[in-house]
C-alpha positions in Angstrom: 6.1 4.4 -2.8 5.9 2.6 0.5 2.2 2.7 1.1 2.1 1.9 4.8 3.8 -0.1 7.6 1.8 -3.4 7.4 4.2 -6.4 6.9 3.0 -7.4 3.5 3.7 -3.9 2.2 7.0 -3.1 3.9 9.1 -6.2 4.5 10.1 -6.6 0.8 11.0 -2.9 0.7 13.3 -3.3 3.7 15.1 -6.1 1.9 15.4 -4.1 -1.3 16.8 -1.1 0.6 19.4 -3.3 2.3 20.5 -4.8 -1.0 20.1 -1.7 -3.2 23.8 -1.3 -3.8 24.4 -5.0 -4.6 21.6 -4.8 -7.1 22.7 -1.6 -8.6 19.4 0.0 -7.6 19.2 3.8 -7.0 16.3 6.0 -6.0 15.3 9.5 -7.2 12.3 9.6 -4.8 11.0 7.5 -1.9 7.6 8.3 -0.6 7.0 7.1 2.9 5.4 8.5 6.1 7.6 7.6 9.1 8.4 9.0 12.5 9.6 12.4 11.3 6.6 12.9 9.1 4.1 12.0 11.9 5.9 14.3 14.3 5.5 17.1 11.8 1.7 16.9 12.1 0.5 19.3 14.7 -1.6 17.7 17.5 -2.4 18.4 21.1 -0.1 15.6 22.4 3.0 16.4 20.4 4.9 13.3 21.6 7.6 11.7 19.5 6.3 8.4 18.2 7.2 5.5 15.8 6.9 1.8 15.1 9.6 -0.8 14.8 9.5 -1.5 11.0 8.6 2.2 10.3 11.8 3.1 12.3 13.8 0.6 10.3 12.6 2.0 6.9 13.3 5.6 8.1 16.8 4.7 9.3 17.6 3.0 5.9 16.2 6.0 3.9 18.2 8.4 6.0 21.3 6.2 5.6 20.8 6.1 1.8 20.6 9.9 1.7 23.8 10.4 3.7 25.7 7.8 1.6 24.6 9.2 -1.7 24.4 12.9 -0.8 20.9 13.1 -2.2 17.5 14.1 -0.9 15.0 11.5 -1.9 12.6 11.3 1.1 9.2 12.9 0.2 10.7 15.7 -1.8 7.5 16.4 -3.6 5.3 17.0 -0.6 7.2 19.3 1.7 7.7 16.4 4.1 4.4 14.6 4.7 2.6 12.6 2.0 -0.9 13.5 2.9 -4.0 15.4 1.9 -5.1 18.5 3.8 -8.9 18.5 3.4 -9.0 22.2 4.2 -7.4 22.9 0.8 -9.1 23.2 -2.6 -7.0 20.7 -4.5 -5.3 17.4 -4.1 -1.5 17.1 -4.1 -0.2 16.2 -7.5 3.3 15.5 -9.0 4.4 15.2 -12.6 7.4 12.9 -12.9 10.0 13.0 -15.6 8.5 11.3 -18.7 5.2 13.1 -18.3 3.5 10.8 -15.8 1.1 12.6 -13.4 0.4 11.2 -9.9 -2.5 12.6 -7.8 -2.6 11.7 -4.2 -6.0 10.2 -3.1 -5.0 8.9 0.4 -4.1 9.3 3.2 -5.4 12.5 4.8 -4.0 14.2 7.9 -6.8 12.7 10.1 -5.7 9.2 9.4 -2.0 10.0 10.0 -2.9 11.7 13.3 -4.7 8.6 14.5 -1.7 6.5 13.6 0.5 8.8 15.5 -1.5 8.5 18.7 -1.2 4.7 18.7 2.3 4.1 17.3 4.3 4.5 20.5 3.0 1.3 22.1 4.7 -0.8 19.4 8.0 0.7 20.3 7.5 0.2 24.0 6.7 -3.5 23.5 9.9 -3.9 21.4 12.0 -1.9 23.9 13.2 0.4 21.2 13.5 4.2 21.6 12.2 6.3 18.7 15.1 7.8 16.8 17.7 5.4 18.2 19.2 4.5 14.8 21.9 2.1 16.1 19.3 0.1 18.0 16.9 0.0 15.1 19.6 -1.3 12.6 20.8 -3.8 15.2 17.3 -5.1 15.4 17.1 -5.4 11.6 20.4 -7.3 11.5 19.0 -9.8 14.0 15.7 -10.3 12.2 15.9 -13.4 9.9 12.8 -12.4 8.0 14.3 -9.0 7.0 18.0 -10.0 6.7 19.5 -8.8 3.4 21.2 -11.0 0.9 24.3 -8.9 0.8 26.6 -7.8 3.7 25.2 -4.3 4.1 24.8 -4.7 7.8 27.9 -6.9 8.2 25.9 -10.2 8.3 26.1 -13.3 6.2 26.4 -12.8 2.5 23.8 -15.4 1.5 20.1 -15.7 2.2 19.1 -17.8 5.2 16.7 -20.5 4.1 13.3 -20.9 5.7 13.4 -23.7 8.2 10.1 -25.5 9.0 9.2 -25.1 12.7 11.5 -22.2 13.2 10.6 -18.9 14.8 10.3 -17.5 11.3 7.4 -19.8 10.3 4.5 -17.7 9.0 1.8 -16.9 11.5 -1.7 -18.2 11.2 -3.0 -14.7 11.7 -1.3 -11.4 11.0 -2.9 -8.6 13.1 -2.8 -5.0 12.3 0.8 -3.8 12.7 -0.3 -1.6 15.6 -2.7 -3.9 17.3 -5.8 -2.8 19.0 -8.1 -3.2 16.1 -10.8 -5.8 15.3 -8.3 -7.7 13.1 -8.8 -8.7 9.4 -12.5 -8.7 8.5 -13.7 -12.0 7.1 -15.3 -12.6 3.8 -18.8 -12.1 5.1 -18.0 -8.8 6.8 -19.9 -5.6 5.9 -18.6 -3.8 2.8 -16.2 -0.9 3.7 -15.9 -1.8 7.3 -12.1 -1.6 7.6 -10.9 -0.1 10.9 -7.2 -0.7 10.6 -5.2 2.3 11.7 -2.4 1.4 9.4 -4.7 1.0 6.3 -6.2 4.4 7.1 -2.7 5.8 6.3 -2.1 3.8 3.1 -0.9 5.9 0.2 -3.2 5.7 -2.8 -2.7 7.4 -6.2 -4.3 8.2 -9.5 -1.7 7.7 -12.1 -2.3 9.4 -15.5 -0.1 9.1 -18.6 0.8 11.1 -20.5 -0.1 14.0 -18.3 -0.8 16.2 -21.3 -3.9 14.4 -22.4 -4.2 11.4 -20.0 -5.5 8.6 -22.2 -4.3 6.0 -19.6 -5.2 6.3 -16.0 -4.7 3.8 -13.1 -6.2 4.0 -9.7 -3.7 2.4 -7.3 -5.6 2.0 -4.1 -3.1 0.3 -1.8 -5.0 -0.7 1.4 -6.8 2.6 1.7 -10.2 3.1 3.3 -12.9 3.5 0.6 -14.4 6.5 2.3 -11.0 8.4 1.9 -10.7 7.5 -1.7 -14.4 8.5 -2.4 -13.8 11.9 -0.8 -10.8 12.4 -3.1 -12.5 11.2 -6.2 -15.2 13.7 -5.5 -12.6 16.5 -5.5 -11.1 15.2 -8.8 -14.4 15.0 -10.7 -16.3 17.9 -8.9 -19.3 17.8 -11.3 -20.8 14.7 -9.8 -19.9 12.5 -12.8 -17.8 9.4 -12.8 -14.0 9.3 -12.9 -12.8 7.4 -16.0 -10.0 5.1 -15.2 -8.3 2.5 -17.4 -7.4 0.2 -14.5 -8.6 0.0 -10.9 -6.2 -1.9 -8.6 -8.7 -3.1 -6.0 -7.9 -2.0 -2.5 -6.6 -4.4 0.1 -6.2 -7.3 -2.3 -9.9 -7.6 -2.9 -11.2 -7.4 0.6 -14.8 -6.6 1.3 -13.7 -4.3 4.0 -12.1 -1.9 1.6 -14.6 -1.7 -1.2 -18.1 -0.2 -1.4 -20.8 0.1 -4.1 -20.7 3.9 -3.6 -17.0 4.0 -4.5 -17.5 1.8 -7.7 -20.5 4.1 -8.6 -18.0 7.0 -8.8 -15.8 5.2 -11.4 -16.1 4.4 -15.0 -13.6 1.5 -15.4 -13.2 -1.6 -17.5 -10.1 -3.4 -16.0 -10.0 -4.5 -12.4 -6.7 -5.7 -11.0 -6.4 -8.1 -8.1 -3.0 -8.3 -6.5 -2.7 -11.2 -4.1 -1.7 -14.9 -3.8 -4.6 -15.6 -1.4 -2.4 -16.5 1.5 -3.4 -16.0 5.1 -6.8 -14.3 4.6 -8.1 -15.9 1.4 -8.2 -12.7 -0.7 -9.9 -11.9 -3.0 -13.3 -12.2 -1.3 -15.9 -13.6 -3.7 -18.4 -11.1 -2.5 -16.0 -8.3 -3.4 -15.6 -9.5 -7.0 -19.4 -10.0 -7.2 -19.8 -6.4 -6.2 -17.4 -5.3 -8.8 -19.3 -7.1 -11.5 -22.7 -5.9 -10.4 -21.6 -2.3 -9.9 -19.6 -2.0 -13.1 -20.1 1.2 -15.0 -17.2 1.2 -17.5 -17.2 0.8 -21.3 -17.9 -2.7 -22.4 -17.9 -5.8 -20.2 -15.7 -5.8 -17.1 -12.3 -7.5 -17.1 -10.8 -9.1 -14.1 -7.0 -9.4 -14.0 -5.2 -11.6 -11.4 -1.4 -11.8 -10.8 -1.7 -15.2 -9.2 -3.4 -18.4 -10.3 -4.4 -19.8 -6.9 -7.4 -21.5 -5.4 -8.8 -18.1 -4.4 -8.8 -16.8 -7.9 -9.4 -20.0 -9.9 -13.1 -19.8 -9.6 -13.0 -16.8 -11.9 -11.0 -18.6 -14.7 -12.8 -19.2 -18.0 -16.2 -17.6 -17.2 -17.7 -18.9 -20.4 -20.2 -17.2 -22.7 -23.0 -15.3 -21.1 -21.0 -14.6 -17.9 -20.8 -10.9 -18.7 -17.1 -10.5 -17.9 -13.7 -11.7 -19.0 -10.9 -13.1 -16.8 -7.2 -13.0 -17.2 -4.7 -15.1 -15.2 -0.9 -15.0 -15.5 0.9 -17.4 -17.8 4.4 -17.9 -16.5 5.4 -14.5 -15.1 3.6 -12.3 -17.6 0.5 -10.3 -16.9 -0.9 -8.5 -19.9 -3.5 -5.7 -19.8 
C-alpha cells in the first residue's frame, strides 16, 4: 500500500521495487493511485496528468506486471483506490488469512484536486506523462532513489551519502506538488492540513480476523481528519464510537491532521506514533496532549513510539499519576 506521493512515503518504496528480485520479494497486490488512476476519474478538464515520482512508481509497477505476467495493480478496487461518497458503503477487501481492510481515505474529490495540479510538476521536470523510457532514465540518474542492485544497469552497490553533495537533505520539504502553505508548525490550528497530496493519502481500518474482529487497527497515513471522520461515521452509523485496538496517528503526530472531533469518534487504548522527528519535529506535543485529553478507550491511554529521539523522549517514563503509559523501542523491537 503506497499511501501517496510525498517523498517520505514513496522513496523507500521505489528502492524496494527496484531491488525486489535481488531481495526475493514478490507482490500479490500493490495499491497505488498514479497517472492511469487519476485519468480514470471523470472531470471537466480530462487532461492526462502525472508527477515525477508517481510516474516512476507507475512505470515500475507496470514493468513488474509485464515481467511476472501478473496483475497486481489495484485489483481489488476496479482501478482506483478511492471512496465514492455517493454510495452507501465503504470499499472493503478480505485478504487471504481472514484479514479485512476497509478503505477510509481518499475520496474522489481529493484525487480530483490532485489531478488538477499534478501536471505542473511534470512540466518543471521536462517529463512527458506516460514516457516510460524518460521516467526510468530519470530514476537511474537519481542518487537518492538508485537501487542497490543492477536492475537499471547502474552500479551494483549503494552510493554512500556525501556531505555537501546535491543529495544532502533539505531544510524544508514542501508538499510534493507545491502551491500549498507548507508544513504547519507545532502551534498551528488542529486539523488545518491543506496539502493536496495528503488529501489523497490511503487510510485503512484493518480488522483481524474478519469473522469476529477482536483486533482492529486504524492506519491513517497522512490523511485529512475530516475525510477519516466522514468514513468512521459510515462504519459506525449509530452515532457511537468506533472501537479500535490501535490508532496510528495521522501524519506522524502533526496537529494539522488530528482533531478532537475525530478522537471523540474512537474508543481506543493504543496510539502509535511513527516518526524519527527529523525535519518537522513530529510528533507535536500539542497533538499528544490532545490524544490524552480526548481519550475515550478502555483503561488509561498508551503511547507507542518507533523511535527514541528528542521529540519523543519527553514522553518516556511518565511516572505515577500521569494517567498514561509510554512505550519506546528497545533495540529494533516494538511490542504492543
